[in-house]
N, C-alpha and C positions, 0 to 999 in steps of 0.2 A: 219731577221724575226724569231720570236720565234715559234718553231714547237713542243714544248713539252719537258718534261724532258727526259734525256737519262740515261738508266740504263745499267750497264756493269757487266759481270762476269769475274773476273780476272783469274779464273781457265781456262775457255775456250777461254778467250780473245775475247769475242764477246759482242756486244752492240746492244741495240734496243731502240726504242723511245716509249713513251706512246702515247695513242690515242689522237690526237689533238682535236677530237670531244669531248672526255671526259674532256679534259682540258678546252675547251671553255665552256662546260656546267657548269663546276665548277666555272669558272670566272663569269658566268652570275648570279650566286647567290648573294644576298645582302651580303655585308661584315658584319662580326659579330666578336665581341671580345670574344665570348664564344659560346659553342655549347650546344644544348639541346638534351638529349636522353630520350627515353621513352620505356616502355615495359609493355605489358599486362600480368599480373600474371595469369597463366593458371588455377590455382585452384580457385582463388577467383573472377576472372573477373575484378579486379580493375586495373586501370592504374596509374602507378607511374612515376614521372619524376624527373630528377635532372639537375641542371645547374652547370657546372664546367668550370674553365678556360682551354683553349686549351693548352695542354702540348707543350713545345718548340720543334720545329722540326716536328710538325704534321700539316697536312692540314685539313680544315673542310671537312666533309662528310655528307651524308644523315643521318637523324635521325635513331638511332639504339637503342639497349637495354640500360636500365638505368645503367648497370654496364660496358658498353663498350664505349671506345672513338674511335678516328679515326686518321689516319695519314699515312705518307709515310716515312718509316725509312731510306732507303738507296738511295734516288735519288742522282745522280751524281752532285757534286758541284765542284767549282774550286778547283783544288788540288787533285782530284781523289775521289774514293768511300770512304765513312765513315766506319771505323771499330770501333765497339763498345766494351768497356770493359764490363766485367761481371757485375760490380757494376752499370754501366750506364744502361745496359739492365734491370736489376732488378728495378732500379728507374723508368724507362719508362714503364715497365709493371705495376708498382704500380700506375702510372699516368693514364694509359690506361684502366685498369680494376678496378672497384670499387665493394664494398660489395653488395651482393644481397639484403640485408635488409629484408629478410623474416625469420620469427621465428616460433618456435613451442615449446610446453612444452613436456618434456620427464621425465619419472621416474628417480630418482637419480641413481638407480642401472643400468640404461641404458645410463648414461650420459658420461662415459669414452670415450675420443676421440672427444667429441662434443665441439663446441665453444660456450662459454657463451655469450648470446645476450644482457644481462643487468647486471649492477653491482648487486652483491648478498650481502644482509645484514643479520646479525644474528637476528632472531626473539626473542631470549631469551639468558640469560646468560648460559654459559657452564663452569663449572657445575652450576646447578641451585641453589645449596646450598653447604656449606662446606662438604667435604667428606674425608675419610681416605686414605692415600697413600699406606698403607700396613697393614698387620695383626698386631694387638697389643692391647693396652689398652688405652681407651679414658678417659680423666680427665680434670679438670680445671687447666690450667698452670699458671705460670711456676711451674715445678716440681723439688724439691730439692733432691739431692742424699741421699739415705738411708731412704727415705720416704716409707711408705707402706699404702695402702688404701684397704678397703674391695671391692671385686668384686661383683656387684649387678645384673648383667645380661649380655645379648649378643645383639649386633647390627649387623645384616647381611645386605649385599648389597641388595637393593630392598625393605627393610623394611622402614616404616615411622619412623622418629626419635623418640626415646624414651626420657623420662625425666630422667636426671641424677641429683641426689641429691648432694648437696655440701658435700665434704669430702668422696666421693666414686669414684670408677673407674668402667668402663664397658668394657667387652671384645668386640672388634670391628674387622671387617674384611675388606680386601681391597675393596674400592669402596663404602663402606657403608656411609650413611649420618651420620654426627656427632650427638650424642644425644644432646638434648637441655641442656645447662648448661656445655657442654664440648667444649674446644677450642684447645686441644693439644692431640697428640697421641704419645705414646712411643712404639717402635718396640718390638714384643714379644721376640726377641732374647735377649733383655736387661732386661727382667722381670723374676723374680722368684715368683712363686705362692705357698704359703704354708698356709694351714688352711683357704682357701678362701680369702687370702689377697695377693695383688700384691705388690712386692717390687722391687725397682730399685736402682742401685748403681752409678748413674751418674745424673748430672743436665740436665734437659730438658727445653729448652726455650719455651716461650709462642708461640703457633701456629705451633710448630714443627709437622711434620708428617701429615699435613693437606693441601689439595688442596682447596684454597679459592674460594668463589663464583666468577664466571666470570674469573677465572685464565686462561682459554683457550680462550674464546671469550666473549665479552660483547654485550648485547642487543643493536642493532642499529649499531654495528661495521661492516665495509665493510669486508666481508670475501674474496671475489674474484672480480677482476675488469672485466669489459666487454672485450671480445676478448680473454680471457684465454681459452686454450684447457684443458679440464678436465682430470686429471689423477687419479689414485687410491687413492693417499693421499688426494687430494682435495675432492673426493667423500666421504671419511671418515669424513673430516671436515664438509661437508654439512650435512651428515647424523647425525652427532653428535648434530646438532641444531634442529633436528626433521623435517626438510624440506623434503617433499616427492617428489616434482617435481621442475624442474627449466626450465627457458626459454633459448633455444639454437637456434643458426642459423640452418636453415634447411640444410640438406646435399646438397652439390654441386653435380649437375647431370652432368656426363661426358659421351660423346660419344667417344669410342676408336676404331680407324680404322687402320688397317694395309693394305698394298697394294701389289698387284702382283699376277698374275696367277701362279707363281712358288711356292707359299707358300702352305705347307701341315700342317694340324693340327696334333699335336702329337697323335700317334696311327694309323694314316692313312698309308696305304701301301706306301712304298717308290717307286718312279719312276724316271727314268733318267731326268735330267733337273730341278728337283724339290728340294726344301729345306724345312726343318721344320721351322715353324714360332716360333722363340724364343722371338723376341721383343714384340709381342702381349701378350703372357702369362706373361712375365716379367713386362710389364707396367700394366697389369691388377692387378697383386699382389701389385705393388707399389701404384696404385690408391686406392685399397681397404685399404691398410695400412694407407693412408692419410684420410680415413673416408668418401670417396666420394661414391655416388651411380652411378654405371655404368649402364646407361639406354640403351646403344647400344654398341654392340661388334661385329664388322664385319671385314671380309677380303674383300677388294674391288677388283673385277676382272678388267681386261682391257676391260671394256665395258662401253662406255659413258652413255648409258641409265641407267644402274644399278648404276653407280657412282652418277649420278644426283639424283636418287631416294634416295640412301643411305645418301647423303649429306643433302638433304631436311629433312630427318628423323633426322639426327644428329643435325640439327639446332634447334630442340626442346629442346636440352640440354642447360646447362649453359656454357659448354666449350667443344670444339672438339679437340682431340689430335690424331695425326697420326704419324706414323713412316715410313720414307722412301718415295721416289717417288715424292718429291716436290722441289728438289733443283733447283737453277737457272741454266738454260741451259739444264735441263733434259727434254726430250720429254716425258712427263707423263700426262696421262689423268686426274689424280686427280688434278694436278695443274690447268689444263684447266677447270675442273669442279668447283673448288673453285672460279676461276676468273669469271666464268659465273654467279655465284650466289652471288658474293660479291667482294672480292679483296684479293690479297696475295702479300706480300712484303718479301724481304729476307734480313736478317741481317747477317753481317760478324762479328762473335764474336771473340774478341781477347782472344782465349782460345783453348787449346788442351787437350783432344779431344772435339769435338762438335762445330767446327767453323761455319757451316751453320745452321741457325735457321729460319724457315718460320713463319711469323706472318700474320694473316689476319682475315677476317670475312666471315661467310657464313650466309646470310640472317640475319645479325646483331649479330650472335653468335661468340664469339672470337674463333679463330682457331690457334693452335700451331702445326707446322709441325717439328718433330724432325728428326735428321739425321738417316740414315739406319744402320750404323755400331752399333753393340750392345752396346759397351762401350760408344760411343758417345750418343746413346739414353739414357743410364743410367745416364750419367753425366748431360746432358741437362735437363732431367726430374728433377733431384735433385735440380739443380740450378734455373730453370725457371718455369717448370710446377708447382712445389710446391709453388712458389711465387704466381702464378695466382690462384691456389686453395685457398691458405690462404687469398688472397685479397677478393675473392668471398665469402668466409665464414666469413669475418670480423675479422680474427684473428690478434692480435697485433704482431708486428715484423714479417711480412710475409716473408717466405723463410729463416727463421733463420738458420744460418750456424755456429754451434759451432766449435771452433778450440782449439787445445791443442798443445803447442810447444813441439816437441819431436826431438831427434837427429837421423840423418840417420846412418844406419849401414855401409854404403859404400859411396864412393865419387859419385857425380852426377853432370852432366853438363846440364844447361838449354838450351832450344832452342830459337826460335824467338818469342814464345808466352808463357804466363803462362801455365803450364801443371799440370793437376791432374794425378798423377801416382798412380797405385794400389799398396798398401803396406799392411803389417801386422806387428803387434807389436811382437817383440821377445826380450828375455832377454839375454844380452851379458855382462858377468862379473858382474852380479847383477844389471844391468842397462837396463831399457826398451829402445829399439831402434826400428827404422823402417827399415824393410827389403823390398826392392822393388821386384816386380815380374820381372823375367829376360826379358820377352818380353812384351813391352808396346803397341803392335799393338792393335788398337781400335776395331778389329774384333774378339778378343779372349775373349769369355765368361768365359773361364777357369780362366782368371786372376781375374775376379770379384768374382768367387766362392772361389778362394784361399785367397783373400784379406779380411781384416776386416775394411778397411777405405781407404781414399784418402789423399795423401800428395801433397801440392802445391809447385811446383818448379818454382821460378821466372824466367822470360826470361833472357837469357845470364848469368845465375848464374854459378859460379864455386864453388861447394860445396864439402868440404872434409868430410870424415867420422867423425861423431860426431857433425857436424854442425846442427843447429836446423832449422826445417821447421814447417809450420802449418799443423797439422794433424786433420782430421775430421773422427770420428769413425762412421761407419754405424749404430751402436747401438744408438748413440746419435741422429740420424735422425729417430729413430723408426723402423729401418730395422733389 
């Protein structure tokens, strides 16, 4: 007789079954090939809904927010518990969490770091008319070596174009519109001026020294695609077309919770049995660097009533992120609080550090529970929380992970899982190599402060000094 799914923790070697009543309730629902989710937008009061195919490996659940799916990632199947690769977890997060779909207009000068909500097209040519590339003399080309022409005036940047008579030249400055009748500019370094006449001793081709109309952008041209995260160069491009504001996805709202009565805020007097909260401040900075709005920041005490209230408040956000206290087999009130208001599942990630990752929902809001060790928290944030945030914001290529092949400075052996080791770039005999921090314990924040990136060591690898591995620089991740 079927009594429910059995879930096991390989670390504690303990197993438990899911509630038969809940399974029966689920089975009593009508079968469906897809699920519908809906969410009331708090500011506008409108209700939006989406229909999407159920991702493989997930079971139907109650209707939740429009950007959240549902499922049971690690139910025991024949052959033992499923262990997920990093790539598969990222794929499934992308299936589970969808874009918020809410936009706002912001001034261009405030758009850096925001995600473009619609394709952006150029409203005009840039430049709007031909202009000079440098200081020099404008004339009608082509110009033959040894020619001299009378200089009849000056054309400055910002002036309306003057009229240039045939057989004359005009002094012109960088960025100035070409005078009417001119189509060529010769650099001032190539010109000699005597008795009011400009002379040059080289041939100058027609159109030389001129930036043509629309050379940078053409009216109607797509400047940037939807889902692009705006950077300073893109801001300059947009501003060059005269656009004052652009549509962007609204900021993702995140509730950040750390757990435990033992935690002290930096600056509080130290007491025996206490530790200073490092993961919370670190995650707070990482989230701000990702451009999110932190709408709740709390340390949860070991009090079920307070935990319930804080989780209910956190459910008003778009995403809940916690650190520590929700691992399988851990007697923790936060895990119980999440289960009471939604559900929580545990994924075994084929990765070191960062093997356990808790996934769930609190009143329909996605929940990501990160490991408690600081380096594990850091790595799982970079690989998985960034993916969730990017999906919610509608960013293309969510969780992008740029890599660069670089050689190791010393030999390295891989373990039973892929491992991200803390490294920094050093120069050895004129060649950039990766030096590993001597102690790769996942509890050492000093290793992160020392490093400038992560190197991926494949499982069971036997790498010699000089062998190439994949390196990801923190700077490339915006850190």
